All heavy atoms as TSV, in Angstrom:
chain	resi	resn	atom	element	x	y	z
A	1	MET	N	N	16.316	-12.479	39.077
A	1	MET	CA	C	16.472	-11.123	38.574
A	1	MET	C	C	15.622	-10.117	39.464
A	1	MET	O	O	14.533	-10.547	39.799
A	1	MET	CB	C	16.131	-10.961	37.217
A	1	MET	CG	C	17.012	-11.705	36.209
A	1	MET	SD	S	16.521	-11.600	34.443
A	1	MET	CE	C	17.068	-9.959	33.954
A	2	ARG	N	N	16.186	-9.038	39.578
A	2	ARG	CA	C	15.342	-7.949	40.314
A	2	ARG	C	C	14.349	-7.326	39.342
A	2	ARG	O	O	14.416	-7.493	38.148
A	2	ARG	CB	C	16.279	-6.863	40.779
A	2	ARG	CG	C	17.331	-7.343	41.808
A	2	ARG	CD	C	18.209	-6.319	42.172
A	2	ARG	NE	N	18.859	-5.722	41.031
A	2	ARG	CZ	C	19.686	-4.797	40.910
A	2	ARG	NH1	N	19.858	-4.046	41.875
A	2	ARG	NH2	N	20.101	-4.383	39.784
A	3	GLN	N	N	13.334	-6.708	39.923
A	3	GLN	CA	C	12.239	-6.074	39.209
A	3	GLN	C	C	12.826	-5.067	38.170
A	3	GLN	O	O	12.356	-4.915	37.073
A	3	GLN	CB	C	11.309	-5.455	40.166
A	3	GLN	CG	C	10.142	-4.769	39.474
A	3	GLN	CD	C	9.214	-5.880	38.744
A	3	GLN	OE1	O	9.143	-7.024	39.224
A	3	GLN	NE2	N	8.548	-5.425	37.626
A	4	ALA	N	N	13.780	-4.250	38.568
A	4	ALA	CA	C	14.364	-3.269	37.655
A	4	ALA	C	C	14.971	-3.903	36.509
A	4	ALA	O	O	14.934	-3.409	35.413
A	4	ALA	CB	C	15.401	-2.404	38.382
A	5	GLU	N	N	15.665	-5.055	36.703
A	5	GLU	CA	C	16.274	-5.814	35.528
A	5	GLU	C	C	15.261	-6.347	34.613
A	5	GLU	O	O	15.393	-6.267	33.410
A	5	GLU	CB	C	17.182	-6.896	35.996
A	5	GLU	CG	C	18.412	-6.405	36.861
A	5	GLU	CD	C	19.141	-7.514	37.432
A	5	GLU	OE1	O	18.581	-8.450	38.006
A	5	GLU	OE2	O	20.474	-7.356	37.617
A	6	TYR	N	N	14.148	-6.898	35.152
A	6	TYR	CA	C	13.072	-7.289	34.302
A	6	TYR	C	C	12.391	-6.130	33.525
A	6	TYR	O	O	12.163	-6.284	32.304
A	6	TYR	CB	C	11.905	-7.931	35.153
A	6	TYR	CG	C	12.225	-9.356	35.545
A	6	TYR	CD1	C	12.122	-9.649	36.947
A	6	TYR	CD2	C	12.436	-10.324	34.609
A	6	TYR	CE1	C	12.399	-11.078	37.346
A	6	TYR	CE2	C	12.708	-11.696	35.032
A	6	TYR	CZ	C	12.613	-12.029	36.362
A	6	TYR	OH	O	12.865	-13.275	36.736
A	7	SER	N	N	12.311	-5.067	34.172
A	7	SER	CA	C	11.702	-3.905	33.544
A	7	SER	C	C	12.648	-3.478	32.271
A	7	SER	O	O	12.124	-3.246	31.199
A	7	SER	CB	C	11.600	-2.702	34.524
A	7	SER	OG	O	11.144	-1.530	33.895
A	8	GLU	N	N	13.968	-3.427	32.472
A	8	GLU	CA	C	14.825	-3.014	31.516
A	8	GLU	C	C	14.774	-4.035	30.254
A	8	GLU	O	O	14.834	-3.620	29.082
A	8	GLU	CB	C	16.287	-2.806	31.993
A	8	GLU	CG	C	16.443	-1.634	32.866
A	8	GLU	CD	C	16.187	-0.386	32.054
A	8	GLU	OE1	O	16.680	-0.174	30.954
A	8	GLU	OE2	O	15.535	0.493	32.697
A	9	LEU	N	N	14.753	-5.249	30.643
A	9	LEU	CA	C	14.742	-6.396	29.589
A	9	LEU	C	C	13.611	-6.294	28.741
A	9	LEU	O	O	13.607	-6.262	27.608
A	9	LEU	CB	C	14.809	-7.791	30.322
A	9	LEU	CG	C	14.674	-8.947	29.363
A	9	LEU	CD1	C	15.839	-8.946	28.374
A	9	LEU	CD2	C	14.729	-10.253	30.264
A	10	TYR	N	N	12.331	-6.049	29.434
A	10	TYR	CA	C	11.010	-5.910	28.637
A	10	TYR	C	C	11.168	-4.668	27.763
A	10	TYR	O	O	10.622	-4.730	26.614
A	10	TYR	CB	C	9.861	-6.029	29.570
A	10	TYR	CG	C	9.630	-7.366	30.004
A	10	TYR	CD1	C	9.882	-7.809	31.240
A	10	TYR	CD2	C	9.234	-8.434	29.093
A	10	TYR	CE1	C	9.592	-9.097	31.772
A	10	TYR	CE2	C	9.043	-9.646	29.481
A	10	TYR	CZ	C	9.154	-10.088	30.724
A	10	TYR	OH	O	8.963	-11.367	31.171
A	11	LYS	N	N	11.826	-3.601	28.282
A	11	LYS	CA	C	11.868	-2.419	27.488
A	11	LYS	C	C	12.579	-2.672	26.273
A	11	LYS	O	O	12.301	-2.129	25.135
A	11	LYS	CB	C	12.441	-1.203	28.274
A	11	LYS	CG	C	12.338	0.063	27.728
A	11	LYS	CD	C	13.084	1.191	28.504
A	11	LYS	CE	C	12.715	1.137	29.973
A	11	LYS	NZ	N	13.573	2.161	30.593
A	12	CYS	N	N	13.789	-3.315	26.407
A	12	CYS	CA	C	14.721	-3.694	25.322
A	12	CYS	C	C	13.835	-4.643	24.277
A	12	CYS	O	O	14.070	-4.351	23.086
A	12	CYS	CB	C	15.907	-4.392	25.751
A	12	CYS	SG	S	17.008	-3.459	26.768
A	13	LEU	N	N	13.128	-5.607	24.809
A	13	LEU	CA	C	12.499	-6.394	23.909
A	13	LEU	C	C	11.475	-5.814	23.157
A	13	LEU	O	O	11.184	-6.004	21.951
A	13	LEU	CB	C	11.864	-7.638	24.628
A	13	LEU	CG	C	12.885	-8.609	25.171
A	13	LEU	CD1	C	12.121	-9.644	26.124
A	13	LEU	CD2	C	13.588	-9.358	24.088
A	14	ALA	N	N	10.743	-4.813	23.769
A	14	ALA	CA	C	9.674	-4.053	23.072
A	14	ALA	C	C	10.234	-3.070	22.067
A	14	ALA	O	O	9.399	-2.784	21.060
A	14	ALA	CB	C	8.913	-3.219	24.162
A	15	SER	N	N	11.469	-2.784	22.188
A	15	SER	CA	C	12.060	-1.885	21.070
A	15	SER	C	C	12.475	-2.619	19.914
A	15	SER	O	O	12.909	-1.967	18.926
A	15	SER	CB	C	13.193	-1.121	21.757
A	15	SER	OG	O	14.334	-1.893	21.874
A	16	LEU	N	N	12.514	-3.921	19.898
A	16	LEU	CA	C	12.967	-4.708	18.739
A	16	LEU	C	C	11.889	-4.604	17.598
A	16	LEU	O	O	10.668	-4.547	17.796
A	16	LEU	CB	C	13.159	-6.241	19.186
A	16	LEU	CG	C	14.288	-6.501	20.039
A	16	LEU	CD1	C	14.195	-7.980	20.378
A	16	LEU	CD2	C	15.570	-6.271	19.426
A	17	PRO	N	N	12.466	-4.654	16.460
A	17	PRO	CA	C	11.485	-4.787	15.171
A	17	PRO	C	C	10.654	-6.022	15.415
A	17	PRO	O	O	11.051	-6.972	16.086
A	17	PRO	CB	C	12.371	-4.830	14.000
A	17	PRO	CG	C	13.588	-4.312	14.435
A	17	PRO	CD	C	13.818	-4.501	15.889
A	18	ASP	N	N	9.497	-6.031	14.792
A	18	ASP	CA	C	8.486	-7.176	14.962
A	18	ASP	C	C	9.098	-8.591	14.742
A	18	ASP	O	O	8.862	-9.507	15.369
A	18	ASP	CB	C	7.247	-6.936	14.113
A	18	ASP	CG	C	6.364	-5.870	14.655
A	18	ASP	OD1	O	6.487	-5.554	15.932
A	18	ASP	OD2	O	5.523	-5.438	13.963
A	19	ASP	N	N	9.875	-8.626	13.552
A	19	ASP	CA	C	10.391	-9.948	13.192
A	19	ASP	C	C	11.455	-10.448	14.216
A	19	ASP	O	O	11.446	-11.600	14.542
A	19	ASP	CB	C	11.024	-9.848	11.777
A	19	ASP	CG	C	12.162	-8.889	11.627
A	19	ASP	OD1	O	12.162	-7.917	12.284
A	19	ASP	OD2	O	13.032	-9.143	10.794
A	20	GLU	N	N	12.284	-9.566	14.662
A	20	GLU	CA	C	13.268	-9.776	15.637
A	20	GLU	C	C	12.520	-10.216	16.972
A	20	GLU	O	O	13.000	-11.119	17.680
A	20	GLU	CB	C	14.369	-8.768	15.869
A	20	GLU	CG	C	15.196	-8.541	14.579
A	20	GLU	CD	C	16.121	-7.426	14.772
A	20	GLU	OE1	O	16.203	-6.730	15.742
A	20	GLU	OE2	O	16.932	-7.265	13.822
A	21	HIS	N	N	11.662	-9.480	17.382
A	21	HIS	CA	C	10.863	-9.703	18.685
A	21	HIS	C	C	10.256	-11.016	18.593
A	21	HIS	O	O	10.292	-11.756	19.518
A	21	HIS	CB	C	9.773	-8.501	18.799
A	21	HIS	CG	C	9.067	-8.619	20.007
A	21	HIS	ND1	N	7.752	-9.320	20.184
A	21	HIS	CD2	C	9.354	-8.181	21.299
A	21	HIS	CE1	C	7.507	-9.210	21.314
A	21	HIS	NE2	N	8.272	-8.580	22.174
A	22	SER	N	N	9.635	-11.455	17.406
A	22	SER	CA	C	9.048	-12.807	17.383
A	22	SER	C	C	9.988	-13.851	17.489
A	22	SER	O	O	9.718	-14.894	18.133
A	22	SER	CB	C	8.120	-12.934	16.177
A	22	SER	OG	O	8.309	-12.048	15.176
A	23	ILE	N	N	11.218	-13.712	16.923
A	23	ILE	CA	C	12.160	-14.757	17.006
A	23	ILE	C	C	12.565	-15.019	18.485
A	23	ILE	O	O	12.657	-16.111	18.996
A	23	ILE	CB	C	13.502	-14.444	16.171
A	23	ILE	CG1	C	13.106	-14.538	14.640
A	23	ILE	CG2	C	14.550	-15.303	16.537
A	23	ILE	CD1	C	14.256	-13.990	13.776
A	24	ILE	N	N	12.843	-13.909	19.254
A	24	ILE	CA	C	13.204	-14.017	20.629
A	24	ILE	C	C	12.067	-14.668	21.536
A	24	ILE	O	O	12.248	-15.562	22.283
A	24	ILE	CB	C	13.672	-12.693	21.175
A	24	ILE	CG1	C	14.943	-12.191	20.464
A	24	ILE	CG2	C	13.939	-12.756	22.621
A	24	ILE	CD1	C	16.144	-13.166	20.566
A	25	ILE	N	N	10.857	-14.127	21.253
A	25	ILE	CA	C	9.738	-14.639	22.006
A	25	ILE	C	C	9.478	-16.152	21.708
A	25	ILE	O	O	9.266	-16.922	22.620
A	25	ILE	CB	C	8.434	-13.823	21.601
A	25	ILE	CG1	C	8.568	-12.440	22.033
A	25	ILE	CG2	C	7.195	-14.619	22.202
A	25	ILE	CD1	C	8.657	-12.221	23.525
A	26	MET	N	N	9.575	-16.677	20.477
A	26	MET	CA	C	9.305	-17.936	20.179
A	26	MET	C	C	10.475	-18.843	20.763
A	26	MET	O	O	10.123	-19.941	21.258
A	26	MET	CB	C	9.311	-18.226	18.594
A	26	MET	CG	C	8.035	-17.707	18.004
A	26	MET	SD	S	7.905	-18.270	16.319
A	26	MET	CE	C	8.768	-16.887	15.383
A	27	ILE	N	N	11.677	-18.469	20.730
A	27	ILE	CA	C	12.839	-19.200	21.229
A	27	ILE	C	C	12.809	-19.277	22.709
A	27	ILE	O	O	12.950	-20.354	23.295
A	27	ILE	CB	C	14.145	-18.810	20.560
A	27	ILE	CG1	C	14.185	-19.099	19.041
A	27	ILE	CG2	C	15.322	-19.589	21.338
A	27	ILE	CD1	C	15.425	-18.551	18.328
A	28	TYR	N	N	12.731	-18.150	23.322
A	28	TYR	CA	C	12.989	-18.160	24.832
A	28	TYR	C	C	11.739	-18.102	25.622
A	28	TYR	O	O	11.772	-18.494	26.808
A	28	TYR	CB	C	13.752	-16.893	25.093
A	28	TYR	CG	C	15.220	-16.920	24.588
A	28	TYR	CD1	C	15.640	-16.333	23.448
A	28	TYR	CD2	C	16.157	-17.781	25.290
A	28	TYR	CE1	C	16.920	-16.490	23.000
A	28	TYR	CE2	C	17.439	-17.939	24.842
A	28	TYR	CZ	C	17.765	-17.238	23.655
A	28	TYR	OH	O	19.041	-17.424	23.106
A	29	PHE	N	N	10.632	-17.738	25.132
A	29	PHE	CA	C	9.417	-17.777	25.875
A	29	PHE	C	C	8.442	-18.873	25.536
A	29	PHE	O	O	7.602	-19.300	26.308
A	29	PHE	CB	C	8.746	-16.393	25.822
A	29	PHE	CG	C	9.538	-15.214	26.495
A	29	PHE	CD1	C	10.376	-14.497	25.776
A	29	PHE	CD2	C	9.360	-14.982	27.810
A	29	PHE	CE1	C	11.221	-13.548	26.448
A	29	PHE	CE2	C	10.065	-14.056	28.420
A	29	PHE	CZ	C	11.048	-13.290	27.743
A	30	CYS	N	N	8.531	-19.205	24.312
A	30	CYS	CA	C	7.561	-20.394	23.865
A	30	CYS	C	C	8.270	-21.749	23.737
A	30	CYS	O	O	7.765	-22.642	23.466
A	30	CYS	CB	C	6.922	-20.094	22.527
A	30	CYS	SG	S	5.900	-18.498	22.463
A	31	GLY	N	N	9.631	-21.745	23.909
A	31	GLY	CA	C	10.439	-22.987	23.954
A	31	GLY	C	C	10.523	-23.628	22.604
A	31	GLY	O	O	10.841	-24.792	22.576
A	32	LYS	N	N	10.453	-22.834	21.539
A	32	LYS	CA	C	10.663	-23.463	20.188
A	32	LYS	C	C	12.087	-23.565	19.831
A	32	LYS	O	O	12.896	-22.697	20.324
A	32	LYS	CB	C	9.872	-22.535	19.188
A	32	LYS	CG	C	8.394	-22.605	19.345
A	32	LYS	CD	C	7.690	-22.122	18.135
A	32	LYS	CE	C	6.221	-22.216	18.196
A	32	LYS	NZ	N	5.616	-23.414	18.619
A	33	THR	N	N	12.522	-24.529	19.088
A	33	THR	CA	C	13.816	-24.556	18.620
A	33	THR	C	C	14.053	-23.651	17.426
A	33	THR	O	O	13.089	-23.210	16.756
A	33	THR	CB	C	14.054	-26.088	18.146
A	33	THR	OG1	O	13.407	-26.329	16.945
A	33	THR	CG2	C	13.899	-27.044	19.291
A	34	GLU	N	N	15.418	-23.407	17.018
A	34	GLU	CA	C	15.683	-22.715	15.941
A	34	GLU	C	C	15.099	-23.252	14.670
A	34	GLU	O	O	14.567	-22.541	13.919
A	34	GLU	CB	C	17.258	-22.429	15.780
A	34	GLU	CG	C	17.775	-21.721	16.885
A	34	GLU	CD	C	19.271	-21.573	16.735
A	34	GLU	OE1	O	19.887	-22.207	15.828
A	34	GLU	OE2	O	19.906	-20.811	17.659
A	35	GLN	N	N	15.075	-24.556	14.565
A	35	GLN	CA	C	14.504	-25.162	13.327
A	35	GLN	C	C	12.889	-24.960	13.285
A	35	GLN	O	O	12.403	-24.672	12.193
A	35	GLN	CB	C	14.817	-26.705	13.385
A	35	GLN	CG	C	14.316	-27.330	12.150
A	35	GLN	CD	C	14.899	-26.862	10.869
A	35	GLN	OE1	O	16.179	-26.768	10.737
A	35	GLN	NE2	N	14.205	-26.480	9.901
A	36	GLU	N	N	12.331	-25.031	14.470
A	36	GLU	CA	C	10.879	-24.756	14.431
A	36	GLU	C	C	10.552	-23.368	14.050
A	36	GLU	O	O	9.637	-23.193	13.325
A	36	GLU	CB	C	10.234	-25.093	15.825
A	36	GLU	CG	C	10.247	-26.564	16.100
A	36	GLU	CD	C	9.970	-26.795	17.626
A	36	GLU	OE1	O	10.245	-26.002	18.468
A	36	GLU	OE2	O	9.329	-27.960	17.844
A	37	VAL	N	N	11.328	-22.451	14.547
A	37	VAL	CA	C	11.129	-21.020	14.226
A	37	VAL	C	C	11.466	-20.828	12.633
A	37	VAL	O	O	10.766	-20.120	11.990
A	37	VAL	CB	C	12.007	-20.080	15.051
A	37	VAL	CG1	C	11.964	-18.601	14.590
A	37	VAL	CG2	C	11.753	-20.110	16.496
A	38	ALA	N	N	12.489	-21.476	12.157
A	38	ALA	CA	C	12.855	-21.452	10.737
A	38	ALA	C	C	11.671	-21.887	9.959
A	38	ALA	O	O	11.312	-21.297	8.836
A	38	ALA	CB	C	14.029	-22.234	10.508
A	39	ASP	N	N	11.075	-23.040	10.270
A	39	ASP	CA	C	9.906	-23.622	9.555
A	39	ASP	C	C	8.786	-22.555	9.564
A	39	ASP	O	O	8.100	-22.323	8.579
A	39	ASP	CB	C	9.489	-24.917	10.150
A	39	ASP	CG	C	10.502	-25.956	9.901
A	39	ASP	OD1	O	11.408	-25.836	9.052
A	39	ASP	OD2	O	10.464	-27.026	10.789
A	40	ILE	N	N	8.406	-21.911	10.705
A	40	ILE	CA	C	7.468	-20.975	10.742
A	40	ILE	C	C	7.604	-19.755	9.942
A	40	ILE	O	O	6.788	-19.322	9.234
A	40	ILE	CB	C	7.148	-20.557	12.329
A	40	ILE	CG1	C	6.617	-21.698	12.984
A	40	ILE	CG2	C	6.252	-19.341	12.379
A	40	ILE	CD1	C	6.656	-21.549	14.618
A	41	LEU	N	N	8.791	-19.283	9.969
A	41	LEU	CA	C	9.231	-18.098	9.163
A	41	LEU	C	C	9.630	-18.409	7.724
A	41	LEU	O	O	10.044	-17.478	6.962
A	41	LEU	CB	C	10.304	-17.444	9.818
A	41	LEU	CG	C	10.064	-16.902	11.239
A	41	LEU	CD1	C	11.266	-16.247	11.922
A	41	LEU	CD2	C	8.928	-15.958	11.267
A	42	HIS	N	N	9.610	-19.665	7.322
A	42	HIS	CA	C	10.032	-20.130	5.945
A	42	HIS	C	C	11.410	-19.679	5.635
A	42	HIS	O	O	11.613	-18.985	4.546
A	42	HIS	CB	C	8.979	-19.664	4.958
A	42	HIS	CG	C	7.571	-19.960	5.258
A	42	HIS	ND1	N	7.122	-21.303	5.091
A	42	HIS	CD2	C	6.535	-19.302	5.665
A	42	HIS	CE1	C	5.865	-21.337	5.515
A	42	HIS	NE2	N	5.471	-20.143	5.864
A	43	THR	N	N	12.331	-19.963	6.525
A	43	THR	CA	C	13.741	-19.667	6.214
A	43	THR	C	C	14.584	-20.808	6.792
A	43	THR	O	O	14.001	-21.807	7.158
A	43	THR	CB	C	14.153	-18.299	6.912
A	43	THR	OG1	O	15.389	-17.853	6.536
A	43	THR	CG2	C	14.059	-18.367	8.375
A	44	SER	N	N	15.974	-20.719	6.738
A	44	SER	CA	C	16.808	-21.752	7.331
A	44	SER	C	C	17.039	-21.595	8.722
A	44	SER	O	O	16.977	-20.604	9.316
A	44	SER	CB	C	18.044	-21.730	6.417
A	44	SER	OG	O	18.832	-20.599	6.734
A	45	GLN	N	N	17.488	-22.714	9.269
A	45	GLN	CA	C	17.842	-22.723	10.659
A	45	GLN	C	C	19.095	-21.812	10.920
A	45	GLN	O	O	19.146	-21.184	11.886
A	45	GLN	CB	C	18.091	-24.132	11.168
A	45	GLN	CG	C	18.583	-24.276	12.558
A	45	GLN	CD	C	20.012	-24.185	12.785
A	45	GLN	OE1	O	20.841	-24.681	11.844
A	45	GLN	NE2	N	20.541	-23.746	13.923
A	46	GLN	N	N	20.006	-21.821	10.001
A	46	GLN	CA	C	21.222	-21.136	10.130
A	46	GLN	C	C	20.848	-19.562	10.067
A	46	GLN	O	O	21.536	-18.780	10.797
A	46	GLN	CB	C	22.168	-21.348	8.832
A	46	GLN	CG	C	22.775	-22.744	8.793
A	46	GLN	CD	C	21.882	-23.741	8.232
A	46	GLN	OE1	O	20.758	-23.560	7.842
A	46	GLN	NE2	N	22.310	-24.957	8.146
A	47	ASN	N	N	19.966	-19.111	9.266
A	47	ASN	CA	C	19.459	-17.788	9.214
A	47	ASN	C	C	18.897	-17.344	10.635
A	47	ASN	O	O	19.313	-16.302	11.053
A	47	ASN	CB	C	18.458	-17.504	8.070
A	47	ASN	CG	C	18.153	-16.083	7.817
A	47	ASN	OD1	O	18.997	-15.222	8.146
A	47	ASN	ND2	N	17.003	-15.789	7.366
A	48	VAL	N	N	18.090	-18.302	11.135
A	48	VAL	CA	C	17.578	-17.853	12.470
A	48	VAL	C	C	18.571	-17.879	13.505
A	48	VAL	O	O	18.587	-16.865	14.310
A	48	VAL	CB	C	16.499	-18.985	12.874
A	48	VAL	CG1	C	16.070	-18.827	14.308
A	48	VAL	CG2	C	15.114	-18.852	11.917
A	49	HIS	N	N	19.506	-18.741	13.504
A	49	HIS	CA	C	20.614	-18.690	14.458
A	49	HIS	C	C	21.515	-17.391	14.353
A	49	HIS	O	O	21.764	-16.863	15.423
A	49	HIS	CB	C	21.566	-19.921	14.181
A	49	HIS	CG	C	22.755	-19.968	15.132
A	49	HIS	ND1	N	22.580	-20.441	16.435
A	49	HIS	CD2	C	24.080	-19.606	14.970
A	49	HIS	CE1	C	23.758	-20.338	17.030
A	49	HIS	NE2	N	24.602	-19.832	16.144
A	50	LYS	N	N	21.861	-17.050	13.160
A	50	LYS	CA	C	22.537	-15.734	12.952
A	50	LYS	C	C	21.747	-14.586	13.430
A	50	LYS	O	O	22.351	-13.750	14.117
A	50	LYS	CB	C	22.864	-15.525	11.404
A	50	LYS	CG	C	24.000	-16.489	11.052
A	50	LYS	CD	C	24.236	-16.280	9.439
A	50	LYS	CE	C	25.251	-17.421	8.969
A	50	LYS	NZ	N	25.377	-17.149	7.468
A	51	LYS	N	N	20.525	-14.459	13.011
A	51	LYS	CA	C	19.649	-13.352	13.540
A	51	LYS	C	C	19.609	-13.377	15.030
A	51	LYS	O	O	19.695	-12.291	15.668
A	51	LYS	CB	C	18.223	-13.423	12.972
A	51	LYS	CG	C	18.119	-13.010	11.601
A	51	LYS	CD	C	16.733	-13.002	11.051
A	51	LYS	CE	C	16.670	-12.689	9.575
A	51	LYS	NZ	N	15.246	-12.536	9.183
A	52	LYS	N	N	19.354	-14.442	15.720
A	52	LYS	CA	C	19.328	-14.565	17.183
A	52	LYS	C	C	20.630	-14.109	17.732
A	52	LYS	O	O	20.486	-13.362	18.749
A	52	LYS	CB	C	19.056	-16.033	17.519
A	52	LYS	CG	C	18.921	-16.281	19.102
A	52	LYS	CD	C	18.730	-17.782	19.507
A	52	LYS	CE	C	20.158	-18.330	19.355
A	52	LYS	NZ	N	20.204	-19.646	19.933
A	53	HIS	N	N	21.629	-14.497	17.264
A	53	HIS	CA	C	22.986	-14.075	17.824
A	53	HIS	C	C	23.070	-12.508	17.655
A	53	HIS	O	O	23.533	-11.885	18.695
A	53	HIS	CB	C	24.044	-14.817	17.065
A	53	HIS	CG	C	25.505	-14.462	17.491
A	53	HIS	ND1	N	25.923	-14.880	18.766
A	53	HIS	CD2	C	26.508	-13.601	17.033
A	53	HIS	CE1	C	27.108	-14.299	19.016
A	53	HIS	NE2	N	27.519	-13.720	17.926
A	54	ARG	N	N	22.863	-11.947	16.522
A	54	ARG	CA	C	22.826	-10.547	16.388
A	54	ARG	C	C	22.000	-9.810	17.291
A	54	ARG	O	O	22.371	-8.810	17.952
A	54	ARG	CB	C	22.452	-10.208	14.887
A	54	ARG	CG	C	23.681	-10.370	14.014
A	54	ARG	CD	C	23.392	-9.699	12.654
A	54	ARG	NE	N	23.737	-10.695	11.679
A	54	ARG	CZ	C	22.978	-11.266	10.765
A	54	ARG	NH1	N	21.740	-10.808	10.629
A	54	ARG	NH2	N	23.421	-12.137	9.938
A	55	ILE	N	N	20.680	-10.330	17.536
A	55	ILE	CA	C	19.776	-9.766	18.408
A	55	ILE	C	C	20.360	-9.753	19.842
A	55	ILE	O	O	20.209	-8.696	20.569
A	55	ILE	CB	C	18.425	-10.360	18.281
A	55	ILE	CG1	C	17.872	-10.193	16.978
A	55	ILE	CG2	C	17.407	-9.887	19.313
A	55	ILE	CD1	C	16.621	-11.247	16.660
A	56	LEU	N	N	20.799	-10.810	20.155
A	56	LEU	CA	C	21.291	-11.023	21.616
A	56	LEU	C	C	22.539	-10.138	21.955
A	56	LEU	O	O	22.516	-9.599	22.962
A	56	LEU	CB	C	21.588	-12.504	21.934
A	56	LEU	CG	C	20.452	-13.368	21.930
A	56	LEU	CD1	C	20.854	-14.860	22.183
A	56	LEU	CD2	C	19.480	-12.972	23.084
A	57	CYS	N	N	23.269	-9.912	20.961
A	57	CYS	CA	C	24.484	-9.068	21.163
A	57	CYS	C	C	24.123	-7.627	21.230
A	57	CYS	O	O	24.484	-6.922	22.171
A	57	CYS	CB	C	25.414	-9.122	19.851
A	57	CYS	SG	S	26.425	-10.619	19.844
A	58	ARG	N	N	22.984	-7.227	20.448
A	58	ARG	CA	C	22.514	-5.869	20.508
A	58	ARG	C	C	21.865	-5.689	21.900
A	58	ARG	O	O	21.970	-4.607	22.509
A	58	ARG	CB	C	21.560	-5.517	19.456
A	58	ARG	CG	C	22.143	-4.989	18.258
A	58	ARG	CD	C	21.246	-4.507	17.308
A	58	ARG	NE	N	20.088	-5.405	17.345
A	58	ARG	CZ	C	19.202	-5.402	16.393
A	58	ARG	NH1	N	19.244	-4.735	15.345
A	58	ARG	NH2	N	18.155	-6.261	16.483
A	59	LEU	N	N	21.058	-6.624	22.329
A	59	LEU	CA	C	20.426	-6.498	23.601
A	59	LEU	C	C	21.383	-6.421	24.821
A	59	LEU	O	O	21.219	-5.571	25.708
A	59	LEU	CB	C	19.417	-7.708	23.872
A	59	LEU	CG	C	18.057	-7.722	22.992
A	59	LEU	CD1	C	17.481	-9.070	23.276
A	59	LEU	CD2	C	17.304	-6.605	23.282
A	60	ASN	N	N	22.409	-7.322	24.652
A	60	ASN	CA	C	23.467	-7.312	25.736
A	60	ASN	C	C	24.054	-5.888	25.773
A	60	ASN	O	O	24.312	-5.330	26.833
A	60	ASN	CB	C	24.517	-8.272	25.393
A	60	ASN	CG	C	25.465	-8.492	26.531
A	60	ASN	OD1	O	25.123	-8.307	27.659
A	60	ASN	ND2	N	26.692	-9.076	26.176
A	61	LYS	N	N	24.423	-5.297	24.654
A	61	LYS	CA	C	25.148	-3.907	24.647
A	61	LYS	C	C	24.209	-2.992	25.183
A	61	LYS	O	O	24.580	-2.154	26.011
A	61	LYS	CB	C	25.484	-3.537	23.235
A	61	LYS	CG	C	26.672	-4.227	22.627
A	61	LYS	CD	C	26.920	-3.947	21.266
A	61	LYS	CE	C	28.130	-4.705	20.726
A	61	LYS	NZ	N	28.468	-4.444	19.246
A	62	PHE	N	N	22.956	-3.111	24.823
A	62	PHE	CA	C	21.967	-1.965	25.301
A	62	PHE	C	C	21.884	-2.137	26.881
A	62	PHE	O	O	21.916	-1.096	27.522
A	62	PHE	CB	C	20.670	-2.233	24.632
A	62	PHE	CG	C	19.521	-1.205	25.021
A	62	PHE	CD1	C	19.568	0.071	24.498
A	62	PHE	CD2	C	18.662	-1.504	26.022
A	62	PHE	CE1	C	18.648	1.009	24.935
A	62	PHE	CE2	C	17.723	-0.651	26.385
A	62	PHE	CZ	C	17.721	0.696	25.871
A	63	LEU	N	N	21.737	-3.322	27.364
A	63	LEU	CA	C	21.531	-3.557	28.854
A	63	LEU	C	C	22.803	-3.086	29.515
A	63	LEU	O	O	22.708	-2.562	30.631
A	63	LEU	CB	C	21.214	-4.975	29.138
A	63	LEU	CG	C	19.805	-5.418	28.695
A	63	LEU	CD1	C	19.584	-6.973	28.830
A	63	LEU	CD2	C	18.752	-4.705	29.435
A	64	LYS	N	N	24.020	-3.329	28.984
A	64	LYS	CA	C	25.213	-2.944	29.680
A	64	LYS	C	C	25.399	-1.422	29.696
A	64	LYS	O	O	25.931	-0.901	30.622
A	64	LYS	CB	C	26.423	-3.542	29.000
A	64	LYS	CG	C	26.654	-5.088	29.375
A	64	LYS	CD	C	27.837	-5.575	28.742
A	64	LYS	CE	C	27.953	-7.041	29.146
A	64	LYS	NZ	N	29.246	-7.576	28.562
A	65	SER	N	N	24.762	-0.712	28.705
A	65	SER	CA	C	24.918	0.754	28.683
A	65	SER	C	C	23.965	1.415	29.632
A	65	SER	O	O	24.034	2.534	29.888
A	65	SER	CB	C	24.676	1.196	27.260
A	65	SER	OG	O	23.297	1.132	26.905
A	66	GLN	N	N	22.953	0.615	30.284
A	66	GLN	CA	C	22.048	1.180	31.201
A	66	GLN	C	C	22.561	1.416	32.465
A	66	GLN	O	O	23.253	0.774	33.105
A	66	GLN	CB	C	20.781	0.300	31.115
A	66	GLN	CG	C	20.036	0.247	29.793
A	66	GLN	CD	C	19.494	1.553	29.344
A	66	GLN	OE1	O	18.905	2.232	30.116
A	66	GLN	NE2	N	19.749	1.886	28.157
């Protein structure tokens, strides 16, 4: 990725609410599974999966609009 793309991605990640930001960080930057994140957040793996999907869709739309 180019530097400008990294910059836009980090700007998008920083704009996420804390709970959504932590889900993305744990899964994609810390290498945790959805189940491990669910255990940390005291929720179900299905809930984490749905949230992750919604977050990624929003990030994708935001990045495409840039």
